Structures are given as C-alpha cells and as structure tokens.
N, C-alpha and C positions, 0 to 999 in steps of 0.2 A: 570564425576563428580561426584567422590566420591563411585565410584562403582558403579555408577546408569548409565543406559544408553538412561534412557527421566529423562528428568525433567520439572519443570513448578513452576511458581511464581507469587501468584496473588496483585497488589501492585499499589500504589497512584503515578502518576506522575508527573510533574509536566513542563510546554516546555514557553520560553513567547513568546507564540506570541499571535493573536488578539482575541475575543471576537464575537463570532458569534450561533445562534439556531441551531446549527453542531459542534461546538470547544468552550471546556471551558481549561484556562492556567492548570487547575489541571483536573486529568481523571485519570481511572483507568482501567488500562490492565491486561490482560493475558498471560505473555509469556512464550511458549514452544517449548523445545528442544530436539533434537531424534536423538541418532547415530548411522550411517549406514541408512540414509537417504535420502530424498531432497526435493526439493519442491514440487514436485507430491507427498509424501506420505503428508506433508502438507494438499495439498490437497481433498485427503482420510479423514483426519481426523479432520477439518474443517467442510468441508460436513454432515459428521457421528455426530459432536460433535455439530451440529446446529438443525439435525434434530432429534438428541433423546430431545434435550430439547424439539421442537416443540411436537414433542411423549409424553413423559414421565410428562411431564410441564405442558405443552398451551394446548393441546392434539388438534391440530389446526395446519395445514403447509397454509396458507392463513390467509395476513394479507394486513387488508387494512388501505391506507395511505388517511391523512385527506382530499387529491380530490379527492378522490372517486375510485382511483386505486387500483388492487387488484395486489400481491404480492406471489408466488407461490412457496412455496420453497421444495415443495416434487417434487424429477424426479433428472435427466439429470441440471448439470448449464453451463451454458456457457463458453466456452473457447474464445476467439479473442486474440493476440499479440498487444501491442499497437502499433508498426510502421503502421500495417495495419487497426486499429482504424482514426491517425492522416491521414494517404493517404486518407482516405476513407474522413471525416470531411473537409479536408481541398478540393476535389477532384485535386487531386497533385498527381501522381503517385512520380516524384519524389523530392518526399519535404523536405527529406532528402539530396540532394544532391545540394539544393540552399544556394544559401548566407545570408547573416543576413539581410540585407536590404531588399531582395526578401521576408524573412518570417516575418519582420517590416509590411510591406508592406500589405503581406496578413493578419497578423490583426489586420490591419486598417482596411479591407475591413469585416473583422467578426465582427467589435466592438472591440476588446478587446484590452483594454489598456496594453501596454509593456514596462516596463522602457528598454529602449535602449540600455544602460547596461550591461544590462543581455547576458552571452553567448547563443550560438544555442539551443542547450538541452533545458537551463531556457525559452527559449522561448515559444519552442517544446510542454514544460510539460504544459505552462498559454493555451495555448489552451487545452490540455487534461485536464487538474484541468476547466475551466471555462464553457467546449461547450460541452465536449464528456462527464465528470461523472457528470455530475444533469443528463444525458437521460438513464444512464445503473440503472432502476429502478429492473429490473430478476436481479436476482443473474449472477455473472458475471466473472470469472477470466480472470484480464488482464497481459497476462503474457509476458517477458519480455522485459521489461523495457530496457532503456539508462544504458548504467554501470557505466556513470558519477554522477547520483543518486542515486547510492547503490554502493556503494563502499569495502561492508561485505557482497557480495556475488560469489559466481562462475559466471566466463567468460562463457558467450555459445560457444560450442565446433563448431558449423557450422555461429554461427554469432561473433567475437568478439568483438563487439561494443556492445550489449547486454546482460546480465545477467541473469540465471536461480534465475526467480523467478514469483511471483504473485501479485496481488493485489488484492483482492472477494471487487467486487463493489456491494450492495444494498440498494436500496431505494435514489440512487443520490450518493450515498459517500461510500468513502473506509472505509468497514469495519475489512478487515486484512489485512497487508502485512506480506511476508514467503519468504524468502531465499533455495535458494542450500547453507549455508554455505561455508564464506570459509575457506580452510584451509590451504593452503599455505600458509607459511611464509613469501614467496620471496615475490611471486604473491600479499598479502596481502600490504608487507610497497611499492609494485610500488603503488598500488591501491592509497593510502592512497595520498604517493607524488602526483600523478597526478592530485588531487580534482581542482577542478576547482567554479570560482561563488560563492552564494552565504551560499555555506554551506562547505567551507572551513575548516578545523578544525584540531590542531595539531598531530603528528603521534604519537600515542599510544604503547610509545616502547613494554608498560607493557603487552600490549594485544601482541603485537607481539611477543617476547618472551615468552610467553605459546605458542603462535601455534609451537616456537618451537621445545619444548617438548614433542608438540606430538597431534594433535586432529583428529578422528576417520570422517568419512564424516558423513554430519550430514544436518536436517532440520529443521529450526528453524521458527517461526512465529510469532505475536502481537497480540489479538484479542483487539478491542477497544470496552472494557465491556461497556459506556454510549450509542455508539452509536447502538450499538448491541442490549441496550433497548429500545433506540427512533424504533427504524424495529418495537418489538415483544409485545410493549405498543402501540403502535399507538399513538405515545407524537409527537406534534409537534416541539419541544424546546428541545435541551440538559440538561436544565435546570430543567426539570422535569424528570431527571431523577439520576439527585444529589443531595444529601444532602444538602448542600453548595453549591449553584449555583455563582456564583461571579456576572453574570444579570441576576439581579430578575426583575418580572414586576415591572409598574409603580405604 
C-alpha cells in the first residue's frame, strides 16, 4: 500500500451486536497487514507483540483471573484445529458428516439452544462459541475454520472445506483473528457468491477490482484491544477497559 509492505491502523469500530461483560458494540481494534506473509507469520507477530508488552510494560507473564486461575503467556502457545475441537467436545468423529437434524439433536443434549433455521456450519460454530471457547483459558491458536465463516481468507490446500486462519483464544474468549489473505480475485468472487447463513453480504465489486490490479500474498490480523486489556488488567468486564461503556454499573 503506497510502497509500504507492512501497514497497521488503530481505530474505533462499531458492530450492531449485543452487550455483555465481554462485548461492547463500540470497541478498539488494531488491524495489521503484512505483504509476503500468511497466518503463520501472524502467529509469530502476535506472540512476540504480546510478550513484548508483558516484558517491557508489565514486567510479568502470569496473570490471575478473578476466579483465581493463572494464565501463563510465556513459552510456546498451544495450537489445535477447529475440527478436532468440535469432534472432541461432541464425542463424535463423524460430526462433519452428520445431518442438520442430528446436529440439532446433539445440541439439545449438550444444553445449547440453537435456531433450527441456521446452516450446519453455524450450528457447529454455536457449539464452539458456547461450549468450547469458554474453556480455552491458556493461549491457544484455533486453526483452519470452515470456509463459510471467513470469505476473505485462502483455502487450505489439503482440505478445501477449511481456510488458513487462526483465532487466538485466551481467557476464554477470542482475542485475535488472523488470515492468510485471499488475493485471487476469481476465487474471492466465488467465495462472496457462495456465502450462506446470517452473514450473507452484497458482493464488494470495488474490492474485487482492486484485487484484479494485483495484490501480493499477505497475512492480516485484528487485535481486540479492549479484550486484551481485560486479560492484562485482570478486569471482570469490558466496561472497565473502555472510556465510555454502553453498559454501566447500576
């Protein structure tokens, strides 16, 4: 971009979503893009970035949660495939071959309320978000999500049902999503056109045109600053990490 092979932007964002202790509709995000990198490069970057903050600013790598659990950021971070987590927590090695009816029945047994109108990948992601993600307390890279969830990333060569991405989960929530950015305009149009479920959007023709002019391979990620601060400050709510929270104490 403008001759720079690495760019970043720190800004305020708004998403018309619900309020909770861990989510505020208005939030701060750090977006990073690096040419000739990929999601693996983003893994190294965020690992080094957070550890640098720990050493240079906080002088510690262990953080205590309000419930007393200790989170250790020093050393290597775990990595696990999304599909493996789903199979483990559903106790079903054939989960991704199940029908929607079978998936909904399993969700009912797991105590998860799911809209029966959802697509199968959305039902699966409900299991991840409601059951699995809250258990990921220590830093964990969850890799290779279903391609329907992220239309802007490259397909995995050995499994074209997934994409080359990760979600860094710490403290029971996603802190950072990162991609091997899709730079093929033909493939990008196909992925936009095949979008399904609640996240279907209009095709961004300007974006595809920009890709047609040419974009090198790149890695990109977004760092949720407010959620990261929840971890580093030992806060119990996102409202403690932002200046003007929508949800205030009674």
